[in-house]
mmCIF file of the N, C-alpha and C atoms, coordinates in Angstrom:
data_MODEL
# 
_entry.id   MODEL 
# 
loop_
_atom_site.group_PDB 
_atom_site.id 
_atom_site.type_symbol 
_atom_site.label_atom_id 
_atom_site.label_alt_id 
_atom_site.label_comp_id 
_atom_site.label_asym_id 
_atom_site.label_entity_id 
_atom_site.label_seq_id 
_atom_site.pdbx_PDB_ins_code 
_atom_site.Cartn_x 
_atom_site.Cartn_y 
_atom_site.Cartn_z 
_atom_site.occupancy 
_atom_site.B_iso_or_equiv 
_atom_site.pdbx_formal_charge 
_atom_site.auth_seq_id 
_atom_site.auth_comp_id 
_atom_site.auth_asym_id 
_atom_site.auth_atom_id 
_atom_site.pdbx_PDB_model_num 
ATOM 1   N N  . MET A 1 1  ? -19.036 0.326  -8.653 1.00 0.00 ? 1  MET A N  1 
ATOM 2   C CA . MET A 1 1  ? -19.161 -0.983 -8.017 1.00 0.00 ? 1  MET A CA 1 
ATOM 3   C C  . MET A 1 1  ? -20.619 -1.204 -7.648 1.00 0.00 ? 1  MET A C  1 
ATOM 4   N N  . GLN A 1 2  ? -21.057 -2.408 -7.801 1.00 0.00 ? 2  GLN A N  1 
ATOM 5   C CA . GLN A 1 2  ? -22.434 -2.750 -7.461 1.00 0.00 ? 2  GLN A CA 1 
ATOM 6   C C  . GLN A 1 2  ? -22.584 -3.146 -5.982 1.00 0.00 ? 2  GLN A C  1 
ATOM 7   N N  . GLY A 1 3  ? -21.547 -3.665 -5.367 1.00 0.00 ? 3  GLY A N  1 
ATOM 8   C CA . GLY A 1 3  ? -21.650 -4.117 -3.979 1.00 0.00 ? 3  GLY A CA 1 
ATOM 9   C C  . GLY A 1 3  ? -20.796 -3.320 -3.024 1.00 0.00 ? 3  GLY A C  1 
ATOM 10  N N  . ASN A 1 4  ? -20.915 -3.643 -1.749 1.00 0.00 ? 4  ASN A N  1 
ATOM 11  C CA . ASN A 1 4  ? -20.152 -3.011 -0.713 1.00 0.00 ? 4  ASN A CA 1 
ATOM 12  C C  . ASN A 1 4  ? -18.734 -3.507 -0.729 1.00 0.00 ? 4  ASN A C  1 
ATOM 13  N N  . LEU A 1 5  ? -17.821 -2.633 -0.242 1.00 0.00 ? 5  LEU A N  1 
ATOM 14  C CA . LEU A 1 5  ? -16.423 -2.998 -0.067 1.00 0.00 ? 5  LEU A CA 1 
ATOM 15  C C  . LEU A 1 5  ? -16.108 -3.116 1.378  1.00 0.00 ? 5  LEU A C  1 
ATOM 16  N N  . PHE A 1 6  ? -15.318 -4.136 1.780  1.00 0.00 ? 6  PHE A N  1 
ATOM 17  C CA . PHE A 1 6  ? -15.035 -4.396 3.164  1.00 0.00 ? 6  PHE A CA 1 
ATOM 18  C C  . PHE A 1 6  ? -13.536 -4.434 3.447  1.00 0.00 ? 6  PHE A C  1 
ATOM 19  N N  . ASP A 1 7  ? -13.145 -4.012 4.637  1.00 0.00 ? 7  ASP A N  1 
ATOM 20  C CA . ASP A 1 7  ? -11.770 -4.089 5.149  1.00 0.00 ? 7  ASP A CA 1 
ATOM 21  C C  . ASP A 1 7  ? -10.779 -3.400 4.201  1.00 0.00 ? 7  ASP A C  1 
ATOM 22  N N  . GLY A 1 8  ? -11.121 -2.210 3.764  1.00 0.00 ? 8  GLY A N  1 
ATOM 23  C CA . GLY A 1 8  ? -10.217 -1.456 2.854  1.00 0.00 ? 8  GLY A CA 1 
ATOM 24  C C  . GLY A 1 8  ? -9.107  -0.748 3.571  1.00 0.00 ? 8  GLY A C  1 
ATOM 25  N N  . LYS A 1 9  ? -8.069  -0.485 2.807  1.00 0.00 ? 9  LYS A N  1 
ATOM 26  C CA . LYS A 1 9  ? -6.943  0.323  3.356  1.00 0.00 ? 9  LYS A CA 1 
ATOM 27  C C  . LYS A 1 9  ? -6.298  1.089  2.234  1.00 0.00 ? 9  LYS A C  1 
ATOM 28  N N  . PHE A 1 10 ? -5.818  2.278  2.560  1.00 0.00 ? 10 PHE A N  1 
ATOM 29  C CA . PHE A 1 10 ? -4.997  3.084  1.622  1.00 0.00 ? 10 PHE A CA 1 
ATOM 30  C C  . PHE A 1 10 ? -3.534  3.018  2.091  1.00 0.00 ? 10 PHE A C  1 
ATOM 31  N N  . VAL A 1 11 ? -2.635  2.945  1.136  1.00 0.00 ? 11 VAL A N  1 
ATOM 32  C CA . VAL A 1 11 ? -1.206  3.053  1.426  1.00 0.00 ? 11 VAL A CA 1 
ATOM 33  C C  . VAL A 1 11 ? -0.728  4.212  0.599  1.00 0.00 ? 11 VAL A C  1 
ATOM 34  N N  . VAL A 1 12 ? -0.124  5.224  1.263  1.00 0.00 ? 12 VAL A N  1 
ATOM 35  C CA . VAL A 1 12 ? 0.323   6.468  0.648  1.00 0.00 ? 12 VAL A CA 1 
ATOM 36  C C  . VAL A 1 12 ? 1.845   6.552  0.844  1.00 0.00 ? 12 VAL A C  1 
ATOM 37  N N  . GLU A 1 13 ? 2.528   6.952  -0.241 1.00 0.00 ? 13 GLU A N  1 
ATOM 38  C CA . GLU A 1 13 ? 3.994   7.182  -0.119 1.00 0.00 ? 13 GLU A CA 1 
ATOM 39  C C  . GLU A 1 13 ? 4.462   8.037  -1.277 1.00 0.00 ? 13 GLU A C  1 
ATOM 40  N N  . GLY A 1 14 ? 5.669   8.573  -1.156 1.00 0.00 ? 14 GLY A N  1 
ATOM 41  C CA . GLY A 1 14 ? 6.265   9.380  -2.196 1.00 0.00 ? 14 GLY A CA 1 
ATOM 42  C C  . GLY A 1 14 ? 7.729   9.598  -1.916 1.00 0.00 ? 14 GLY A C  1 
ATOM 43  N N  . ALA A 1 15 ? 8.573   9.299  -2.882 1.00 0.00 ? 15 ALA A N  1 
ATOM 44  C CA . ALA A 1 15 ? 10.028  9.514  -2.702 1.00 0.00 ? 15 ALA A CA 1 
ATOM 45  C C  . ALA A 1 15 ? 10.312  10.988 -2.507 1.00 0.00 ? 15 ALA A C  1 
ATOM 46  N N  . GLY A 1 16 ? 11.018  11.276 -1.421 1.00 0.00 ? 16 GLY A N  1 
ATOM 47  C CA . GLY A 1 16 ? 11.330  12.636 -1.059 1.00 0.00 ? 16 GLY A CA 1 
ATOM 48  C C  . GLY A 1 16 ? 10.158  13.402 -0.410 1.00 0.00 ? 16 GLY A C  1 
ATOM 49  N N  . LEU A 1 17 ? 9.020   12.727 -0.276 1.00 0.00 ? 17 LEU A N  1 
ATOM 50  C CA . LEU A 1 17 ? 7.829   13.359 0.359  1.00 0.00 ? 17 LEU A CA 1 
ATOM 51  C C  . LEU A 1 17 ? 7.537   12.736 1.684  1.00 0.00 ? 17 LEU A C  1 
ATOM 52  N N  . THR A 1 18 ? 7.268   11.466 1.709  1.00 0.00 ? 18 THR A N  1 
ATOM 53  C CA . THR A 1 18 ? 6.878   10.782 2.920  1.00 0.00 ? 18 THR A CA 1 
ATOM 54  C C  . THR A 1 18 ? 7.189   9.292  2.854  1.00 0.00 ? 18 THR A C  1 
ATOM 55  N N  . ASP A 1 19 ? 7.496   8.676  3.961  1.00 0.00 ? 19 ASP A N  1 
ATOM 56  C CA . ASP A 1 19 ? 7.629   7.227  4.007  1.00 0.00 ? 19 ASP A CA 1 
ATOM 57  C C  . ASP A 1 19 ? 6.242   6.633  3.877  1.00 0.00 ? 19 ASP A C  1 
ATOM 58  N N  . GLU A 1 20 ? 6.150   5.349  3.665  1.00 0.00 ? 20 GLU A N  1 
ATOM 59  C CA . GLU A 1 20 ? 4.887   4.648  3.503  1.00 0.00 ? 20 GLU A CA 1 
ATOM 60  C C  . GLU A 1 20 ? 4.034   4.843  4.744  1.00 0.00 ? 20 GLU A C  1 
ATOM 61  N N  . GLN A 1 21 ? 2.789   5.241  4.518  1.00 0.00 ? 21 GLN A N  1 
ATOM 62  C CA . GLN A 1 21 ? 1.776   5.373  5.601  1.00 0.00 ? 21 GLN A CA 1 
ATOM 63  C C  . GLN A 1 21 ? 0.555   4.586  5.193  1.00 0.00 ? 21 GLN A C  1 
ATOM 64  N N  . THR A 1 22 ? 0.003   3.854  6.162  1.00 0.00 ? 22 THR A N  1 
ATOM 65  C CA . THR A 1 22 ? -1.184  3.027  5.895  1.00 0.00 ? 22 THR A CA 1 
ATOM 66  C C  . THR A 1 22 ? -2.365  3.620  6.694  1.00 0.00 ? 22 THR A C  1 
ATOM 67  N N  . PHE A 1 23 ? -3.514  3.704  6.016  1.00 0.00 ? 23 PHE A N  1 
ATOM 68  C CA . PHE A 1 23 ? -4.744  4.266  6.623  1.00 0.00 ? 23 PHE A CA 1 
ATOM 69  C C  . PHE A 1 23 ? -5.892  3.266  6.439  1.00 0.00 ? 23 PHE A C  1 
ATOM 70  N N  . PRO A 1 24 ? -6.481  2.756  7.491  1.00 0.00 ? 24 PRO A N  1 
ATOM 71  C CA . PRO A 1 24 ? -7.623  1.878  7.340  1.00 0.00 ? 24 PRO A CA 1 
ATOM 72  C C  . PRO A 1 24 ? -8.865  2.672  6.953  1.00 0.00 ? 24 PRO A C  1 
ATOM 73  N N  . CYS A 1 25 ? -9.758  2.098  6.213  1.00 0.00 ? 25 CYS A N  1 
ATOM 74  C CA . CYS A 1 25 ? -11.030 2.698  5.826  1.00 0.00 ? 25 CYS A CA 1 
ATOM 75  C C  . CYS A 1 25 ? -12.111 2.310  6.800  1.00 0.00 ? 25 CYS A C  1 
ATOM 76  N N  . PRO A 1 26 ? -13.314 2.963  6.674  1.00 0.00 ? 26 PRO A N  1 
ATOM 77  C CA . PRO A 1 26 ? -14.433 2.508  7.432  1.00 0.00 ? 26 PRO A CA 1 
ATOM 78  C C  . PRO A 1 26 ? -14.630 0.997  7.214  1.00 0.00 ? 26 PRO A C  1 
ATOM 79  N N  . VAL A 1 27 ? -15.279 0.317  8.151  1.00 0.00 ? 27 VAL A N  1 
ATOM 80  C CA . VAL A 1 27 ? -15.513 -1.090 8.052  1.00 0.00 ? 27 VAL A CA 1 
ATOM 81  C C  . VAL A 1 27 ? -16.149 -1.484 6.692  1.00 0.00 ? 27 VAL A C  1 
ATOM 82  N N  . MET A 1 28 ? -17.103 -0.650 6.231  1.00 0.00 ? 28 MET A N  1 
ATOM 83  C CA . MET A 1 28 ? -17.768 -0.944 4.993  1.00 0.00 ? 28 MET A CA 1 
ATOM 84  C C  . MET A 1 28 ? -17.891 0.332  4.162  1.00 0.00 ? 28 MET A C  1 
ATOM 85  N N  . ILE A 1 29 ? -17.630 0.236  2.860  1.00 0.00 ? 29 ILE A N  1 
ATOM 86  C CA . ILE A 1 29 ? -17.866 1.363  1.950  1.00 0.00 ? 29 ILE A CA 1 
ATOM 87  C C  . ILE A 1 29 ? -18.978 0.958  1.003  1.00 0.00 ? 29 ILE A C  1 
ATOM 88  N N  . ALA A 1 30 ? -20.058 1.714  1.047  1.00 0.00 ? 30 ALA A N  1 
ATOM 89  C CA . ALA A 1 30 ? -21.236 1.407  0.212  1.00 0.00 ? 30 ALA A CA 1 
ATOM 90  C C  . ALA A 1 30 ? -21.072 1.965  -1.184 1.00 0.00 ? 30 ALA A C  1 
ATOM 91  N N  . PRO A 1 31 ? -21.815 1.368  -2.181 1.00 0.00 ? 31 PRO A N  1 
ATOM 92  C CA . PRO A 1 31 ? -21.752 1.909  -3.539 1.00 0.00 ? 31 PRO A CA 1 
ATOM 93  C C  . PRO A 1 31 ? -22.065 3.390  -3.557 1.00 0.00 ? 31 PRO A C  1 
ATOM 94  N N  . GLY A 1 32 ? -21.233 4.166  -4.253 1.00 0.00 ? 32 GLY A N  1 
ATOM 95  C CA . GLY A 1 32 ? -21.454 5.605  -4.337 1.00 0.00 ? 32 GLY A CA 1 
ATOM 96  C C  . GLY A 1 32 ? -20.878 6.396  -3.181 1.00 0.00 ? 32 GLY A C  1 
ATOM 97  N N  . GLN A 1 33 ? -20.469 5.742  -2.116 1.00 0.00 ? 33 GLN A N  1 
ATOM 98  C CA . GLN A 1 33 ? -19.919 6.428  -0.964 1.00 0.00 ? 33 GLN A CA 1 
ATOM 99  C C  . GLN A 1 33 ? -18.548 6.966  -1.265 1.00 0.00 ? 33 GLN A C  1 
ATOM 100 N N  . GLU A 1 34 ? -18.228 8.137  -0.796 1.00 0.00 ? 34 GLU A N  1 
ATOM 101 C CA . GLU A 1 34 ? -16.933 8.739  -0.983 1.00 0.00 ? 34 GLU A CA 1 
ATOM 102 C C  . GLU A 1 34 ? -16.139 8.633  0.295  1.00 0.00 ? 34 GLU A C  1 
ATOM 103 N N  . VAL A 1 35 ? -14.881 8.276  0.143  1.00 0.00 ? 35 VAL A N  1 
ATOM 104 C CA . VAL A 1 35 ? -13.961 8.187  1.303  1.00 0.00 ? 35 VAL A CA 1 
ATOM 105 C C  . VAL A 1 35 ? -12.830 9.156  1.059  1.00 0.00 ? 35 VAL A C  1 
ATOM 106 N N  . ARG A 1 36 ? -12.589 10.015 2.048  1.00 0.00 ? 36 ARG A N  1 
ATOM 107 C CA . ARG A 1 36 ? -11.527 10.984 1.966  1.00 0.00 ? 36 ARG A CA 1 
ATOM 108 C C  . ARG A 1 36 ? -10.557 10.752 3.139  1.00 0.00 ? 36 ARG A C  1 
ATOM 109 N N  . LEU A 1 37 ? -9.330  11.147 2.922  1.00 0.00 ? 37 LEU A N  1 
ATOM 110 C CA . LEU A 1 37 ? -8.385  11.121 4.014  1.00 0.00 ? 37 LEU A CA 1 
ATOM 111 C C  . LEU A 1 37 ? -7.413  12.258 3.889  1.00 0.00 ? 37 LEU A C  1 
ATOM 112 N N  . ARG A 1 38 ? -6.956  12.739 5.005  1.00 0.00 ? 38 ARG A N  1 
ATOM 113 C CA . ARG A 1 38 ? -5.962  13.814 5.022  1.00 0.00 ? 38 ARG A CA 1 
ATOM 114 C C  . ARG A 1 38 ? -4.640  13.198 5.441  1.00 0.00 ? 38 ARG A C  1 
ATOM 115 N N  . VAL A 1 39 ? -3.613  13.470 4.624  1.00 0.00 ? 39 VAL A N  1 
ATOM 116 C CA . VAL A 1 39 ? -2.283  12.946 4.852  1.00 0.00 ? 39 VAL A CA 1 
ATOM 117 C C  . VAL A 1 39 ? -1.337  14.118 5.149  1.00 0.00 ? 39 VAL A C  1 
ATOM 118 N N  . ASN A 1 40 ? -0.774  14.137 6.341  1.00 0.00 ? 40 ASN A N  1 
ATOM 119 C CA . ASN A 1 40 ? 0.144   15.190 6.740  1.00 0.00 ? 40 ASN A CA 1 
ATOM 120 C C  . ASN A 1 40 ? 1.599   14.680 6.566  1.00 0.00 ? 40 ASN A C  1 
ATOM 121 N N  . PHE A 1 41 ? 2.426   15.465 5.948  1.00 0.00 ? 41 PHE A N  1 
ATOM 122 C CA . PHE A 1 41 ? 3.831   15.130 5.810  1.00 0.00 ? 41 PHE A CA 1 
ATOM 123 C C  . PHE A 1 41 ? 4.628   16.375 5.543  1.00 0.00 ? 41 PHE A C  1 
ATOM 124 N N  . THR A 1 42 ? 5.919   16.295 5.814  1.00 0.00 ? 42 THR A N  1 
ATOM 125 C CA . THR A 1 42 ? 6.853   17.378 5.494  1.00 0.00 ? 42 THR A CA 1 
ATOM 126 C C  . THR A 1 42 ? 7.826   16.868 4.458  1.00 0.00 ? 42 THR A C  1 
ATOM 127 N N  . PRO A 1 43 ? 7.776   17.410 3.232  1.00 0.00 ? 43 PRO A N  1 
ATOM 128 C CA . PRO A 1 43 ? 8.685   16.938 2.180  1.00 0.00 ? 43 PRO A CA 1 
ATOM 129 C C  . PRO A 1 43 ? 10.132  17.073 2.577  1.00 0.00 ? 43 PRO A C  1 
ATOM 130 N N  . GLN A 1 44 ? 10.948  16.100 2.170  1.00 0.00 ? 44 GLN A N  1 
ATOM 131 C CA . GLN A 1 44 ? 12.348  16.115 2.496  1.00 0.00 ? 44 GLN A CA 1 
ATOM 132 C C  . GLN A 1 44 ? 13.209  16.624 1.325  1.00 0.00 ? 44 GLN A C  1 
ATOM 133 N N  . LYS A 1 45 ? 12.604  16.646 0.136  1.00 0.00 ? 45 LYS A N  1 
ATOM 134 C CA . LYS A 1 45 ? 13.345  17.117 -1.093 1.00 0.00 ? 45 LYS A CA 1 
ATOM 135 C C  . LYS A 1 45 ? 12.458  18.029 -1.885 1.00 0.00 ? 45 LYS A C  1 
ATOM 136 N N  . SER A 1 46 ? 13.097  19.004 -2.558 1.00 0.00 ? 46 SER A N  1 
ATOM 137 C CA . SER A 1 46 ? 12.364  19.902 -3.414 1.00 0.00 ? 46 SER A CA 1 
ATOM 138 C C  . SER A 1 46 ? 12.345  19.401 -4.846 1.00 0.00 ? 46 SER A C  1 
ATOM 139 N N  . GLY A 1 47 ? 11.614  20.048 -5.717 1.00 0.00 ? 47 GLY A N  1 
ATOM 140 C CA . GLY A 1 47 ? 11.493  19.651 -7.101 1.00 0.00 ? 47 GLY A CA 1 
ATOM 141 C C  . GLY A 1 47 ? 10.253  18.890 -7.394 1.00 0.00 ? 47 GLY A C  1 
ATOM 142 N N  . LEU A 1 48 ? 10.175  18.331 -8.609 1.00 0.00 ? 48 LEU A N  1 
ATOM 143 C CA . LEU A 1 48 ? 9.009   17.545 -9.026 1.00 0.00 ? 48 LEU A CA 1 
ATOM 144 C C  . LEU A 1 48 ? 8.965   16.228 -8.263 1.00 0.00 ? 48 LEU A C  1 
ATOM 145 N N  . ARG A 1 49 ? 7.848   15.946 -7.618 1.00 0.00 ? 49 ARG A N  1 
ATOM 146 C CA . ARG A 1 49 ? 7.678   14.751 -6.809 1.00 0.00 ? 49 ARG A CA 1 
ATOM 147 C C  . ARG A 1 49 ? 6.374   14.108 -7.152 1.00 0.00 ? 49 ARG A C  1 
ATOM 148 N N  . LYS A 1 50 ? 6.232   12.837 -6.855 1.00 0.00 ? 50 LYS A N  1 
ATOM 149 C CA . LYS A 1 50 ? 4.985   12.089 -7.092 1.00 0.00 ? 50 LYS A CA 1 
ATOM 150 C C  . LYS A 1 50 ? 4.529   11.404 -5.806 1.00 0.00 ? 50 LYS A C  1 
ATOM 151 N N  . LEU A 1 51 ? 3.312   11.733 -5.402 1.00 0.00 ? 51 LEU A N  1 
ATOM 152 C CA . LEU A 1 51 ? 2.670   11.091 -4.271 1.00 0.00 ? 51 LEU A CA 1 
ATOM 153 C C  . LEU A 1 51 ? 1.764   9.997  -4.812 1.00 0.00 ? 51 LEU A C  1 
ATOM 154 N N  . THR A 1 52 ? 1.945   8.772  -4.348 1.00 0.00 ? 52 THR A N  1 
ATOM 155 C CA . THR A 1 52 ? 1.155   7.647  -4.846 1.00 0.00 ? 52 THR A CA 1 
ATOM 156 C C  . THR A 1 52 ? 0.213   7.127  -3.706 1.00 0.00 ? 52 THR A C  1 
ATOM 157 N N  . ALA A 1 53 ? -0.913  6.658  -4.127 1.00 0.00 ? 53 ALA A N  1 
ATOM 158 C CA . ALA A 1 53 ? -1.864  6.037  -3.199 1.00 0.00 ? 53 ALA A CA 1 
ATOM 159 C C  . ALA A 1 53 ? -2.345  4.740  -3.832 1.00 0.00 ? 53 ALA A C  1 
ATOM 160 N N  . HIS A 1 54 ? -2.370  3.697  -2.979 1.00 0.00 ? 54 HIS A N  1 
ATOM 161 C CA . HIS A 1 54 ? -2.856  2.367  -3.390 1.00 0.00 ? 54 HIS A CA 1 
ATOM 162 C C  . HIS A 1 54 ? -4.046  2.040  -2.489 1.00 0.00 ? 54 HIS A C  1 
ATOM 163 N N  . PHE A 1 55 ? -5.065  1.470  -3.069 1.00 0.00 ? 55 PHE A N  1 
ATOM 164 C CA . PHE A 1 55 ? -6.227  1.017  -2.262 1.00 0.00 ? 55 PHE A CA 1 
ATOM 165 C C  . PHE A 1 55 ? -6.427  -0.487 -2.488 1.00 0.00 ? 55 PHE A C  1 
ATOM 166 N N  . ASP A 1 56 ? -6.628  -1.172 -1.434 1.00 0.00 ? 56 ASP A N  1 
ATOM 167 C CA . ASP A 1 56 ? -6.926  -2.592 -1.434 1.00 0.00 ? 56 ASP A CA 1 
ATOM 168 C C  . ASP A 1 56 ? -8.082  -2.887 -0.474 1.00 0.00 ? 56 ASP A C  1 
ATOM 169 N N  . CYS A 1 57 ? -8.939  -3.860 -0.834 1.00 0.00 ? 57 CYS A N  1 
ATOM 170 C CA . CYS A 1 57 ? -9.926  -4.365 0.072  1.00 0.00 ? 57 CYS A CA 1 
ATOM 171 C C  . CYS A 1 57 ? -10.225 -5.816 -0.349 1.00 0.00 ? 57 CYS A C  1 
ATOM 172 N N  . ASN A 1 58 ? -11.123 -6.465 0.348  1.00 0.00 ? 58 ASN A N  1 
ATOM 173 C CA . ASN A 1 58 ? -11.434 -7.881 0.068  1.00 0.00 ? 58 ASN A CA 1 
ATOM 174 C C  . ASN A 1 58 ? -11.923 -8.044 -1.366 1.00 0.00 ? 58 ASN A C  1 
ATOM 175 N N  . GLU A 1 59 ? -12.739 -7.103 -1.863 1.00 0.00 ? 59 GLU A N  1 
ATOM 176 C CA . GLU A 1 59 ? -13.390 -7.262 -3.136 1.00 0.00 ? 59 GLU A CA 1 
ATOM 177 C C  . GLU A 1 59 ? -12.647 -6.625 -4.331 1.00 0.00 ? 59 GLU A C  1 
ATOM 178 N N  . LEU A 1 60 ? -11.674 -5.787 -4.034 1.00 0.00 ? 60 LEU A N  1 
ATOM 179 C CA . LEU A 1 60 ? -10.984 -5.028 -5.099 1.00 0.00 ? 60 LEU A CA 1 
ATOM 180 C C  . LEU A 1 60 ? -9.512  -4.906 -4.697 1.00 0.00 ? 60 LEU A C  1 
ATOM 181 N N  . LYS A 1 61 ? -8.610  -5.244 -5.601 1.00 0.00 ? 61 LYS A N  1 
ATOM 182 C CA . LYS A 1 61 ? -7.213  -5.244 -5.305 1.00 0.00 ? 61 LYS A CA 1 
ATOM 183 C C  . LYS A 1 61 ? -6.412  -4.264 -6.137 1.00 0.00 ? 61 LYS A C  1 
ATOM 184 N N  . ASP A 1 62 ? -5.408  -3.628 -5.518 1.00 0.00 ? 62 ASP A N  1 
ATOM 185 C CA . ASP A 1 62 ? -4.369  -2.910 -6.241 1.00 0.00 ? 62 ASP A CA 1 
ATOM 186 C C  . ASP A 1 62 ? -4.883  -1.760 -7.139 1.00 0.00 ? 62 ASP A C  1 
ATOM 187 N N  . VAL A 1 63 ? -5.778  -0.929 -6.584 1.00 0.00 ? 63 VAL A N  1 
ATOM 188 C CA . VAL A 1 63 ? -6.223  0.264  -7.273 1.00 0.00 ? 63 VAL A CA 1 
ATOM 189 C C  . VAL A 1 63 ? -5.191  1.356  -6.987 1.00 0.00 ? 63 VAL A C  1 
ATOM 190 N N  . LYS A 1 64 ? -4.638  1.977  -8.014 1.00 0.00 ? 64 LYS A N  1 
ATOM 191 C CA . LYS A 1 64 ? -3.583  2.960  -7.824 1.00 0.00 ? 64 LYS A CA 1 
ATOM 192 C C  . LYS A 1 64 ? -3.953  4.347  -8.336 1.00 0.00 ? 64 LYS A C  1 
ATOM 193 N N  . GLY A 1 65 ? -3.430  5.363  -7.681 1.00 0.00 ? 65 GLY A N  1 
ATOM 194 C CA . GLY A 1 65 ? -3.606  6.729  -8.119 1.00 0.00 ? 65 GLY A CA 1 
ATOM 195 C C  . GLY A 1 65 ? -2.335  7.502  -7.750 1.00 0.00 ? 65 GLY A C  1 
ATOM 196 N N  . PHE A 1 66 ? -2.169  8.670  -8.375 1.00 0.00 ? 66 PHE A N  1 
ATOM 197 C CA . PHE A 1 66 ? -0.991  9.477  -8.052 1.00 0.00 ? 66 PHE A CA 1 
ATOM 198 C C  . PHE A 1 66 ? -1.275  10.957 -8.273 1.00 0.00 ? 66 PHE A C  1 
ATOM 199 N N  . LEU A 1 67 ? -0.461  11.759 -7.654 1.00 0.00 ? 67 LEU A N  1 
ATOM 200 C CA . LEU A 1 67 ? -0.500  13.201 -7.795 1.00 0.00 ? 67 LEU A CA 1 
ATOM 201 C C  . LEU A 1 67 ? 0.893   13.720 -7.999 1.00 0.00 ? 67 LEU A C  1 
ATOM 202 N N  . ASN A 1 68 ? 1.126   14.384 -9.148 1.00 0.00 ? 68 ASN A N  1 
ATOM 203 C CA . ASN A 1 68 ? 2.417   15.015 -9.345 1.00 0.00 ? 68 ASN A CA 1 
ATOM 204 C C  . ASN A 1 68 ? 2.360   16.384 -8.670 1.00 0.00 ? 68 ASN A C  1 
ATOM 205 N N  . MET A 1 69 ? 3.430   16.779 -8.019 1.00 0.00 ? 69 MET A N  1 
ATOM 206 C CA . MET A 1 69 ? 3.502   18.100 -7.344 1.00 0.00 ? 69 MET A CA 1 
ATOM 207 C C  . MET A 1 69 ? 4.897   18.648 -7.456 1.00 0.00 ? 69 MET A C  1 
ATOM 208 N N  . TYR A 1 70 ? 4.980   19.908 -7.351 1.00 0.00 ? 70 TYR A N  1 
ATOM 209 C CA . TYR A 1 70 ? 6.260   20.596 -7.384 1.00 0.00 ? 70 TYR A CA 1 
ATOM 210 C C  . TYR A 1 70 ? 6.490   21.166 -5.960 1.00 0.00 ? 70 TYR A C  1 
ATOM 211 N N  . VAL A 1 71 ? 7.556   20.749 -5.318 1.00 0.00 ? 71 VAL A N  1 
ATOM 212 C CA . VAL A 1 71 ? 7.873   21.206 -3.957 1.00 0.00 ? 71 VAL A CA 1 
ATOM 213 C C  . VAL A 1 71 ? 8.947   22.284 -4.046 1.00 0.00 ? 71 VAL A C  1 
ATOM 214 N N  . LYS A 1 72 ? 8.597   23.489 -3.533 1.00 0.00 ? 72 LYS A N  1 
ATOM 215 C CA . LYS A 1 72 ? 9.588   24.566 -3.529 1.00 0.00 ? 72 LYS A CA 1 
ATOM 216 C C  . LYS A 1 72 ? 10.481  24.477 -2.298 1.00 0.00 ? 72 LYS A C  1 
ATOM 217 N N  . LEU A 1 73 ? 11.705  24.867 -2.468 1.00 0.00 ? 73 LEU A N  1 
ATOM 218 C CA . LEU A 1 73 ? 12.664  24.920 -1.355 1.00 0.00 ? 73 LEU A CA 1 
ATOM 219 C C  . LEU A 1 73 ? 12.248  26.047 -0.457 1.00 0.00 ? 73 LEU A C  1 
ATOM 220 N N  . MET A 1 74 ? 12.126  25.788 0.833  1.00 0.00 ? 74 MET A N  1 
ATOM 221 C CA . MET A 1 74 ? 11.690  26.765 1.824  1.00 0.00 ? 74 MET A CA 1 
ATOM 222 C C  . MET A 1 74 ? 12.904  27.616 2.217  1.00 0.00 ? 74 MET A C  1 
ATOM 223 N N  . LYS A 1 75 ? 12.755  28.915 2.200  1.00 0.00 ? 75 LYS A N  1 
ATOM 224 C CA . LYS A 1 75 ? 13.808  29.838 2.628  1.00 0.00 ? 75 LYS A CA 1 
ATOM 225 C C  . LYS A 1 75 ? 13.731  29.998 4.132  1.00 0.00 ? 75 LYS A C  1 
ATOM 226 N N  . ARG A 1 76 ? 14.860  29.981 4.759  1.00 0.00 ? 76 ARG A N  1 
ATOM 227 C CA . ARG A 1 76 ? 14.868  30.165 6.249  1.00 0.00 ? 76 ARG A CA 1 
ATOM 228 C C  . ARG A 1 76 ? 15.406  31.479 6.613  1.00 0.00 ? 76 ARG A C  1 
# 
């Protein structure tokens, strides 16, 4: 991107992983700037799961990403 991004937010969710969570970004994201966030959750189901993240801001809409993961059943 050539210009700054303003009023961004991430929406993270995953069936059997976590309900929808929304995370606001810094007020402005400059070109080349990296934004990281830590998402804490306790999976509710084991097996192959997909965590999805959506990014929206005033200048850029509906950017999507995902992570496939395998959740092991925890022995008690």
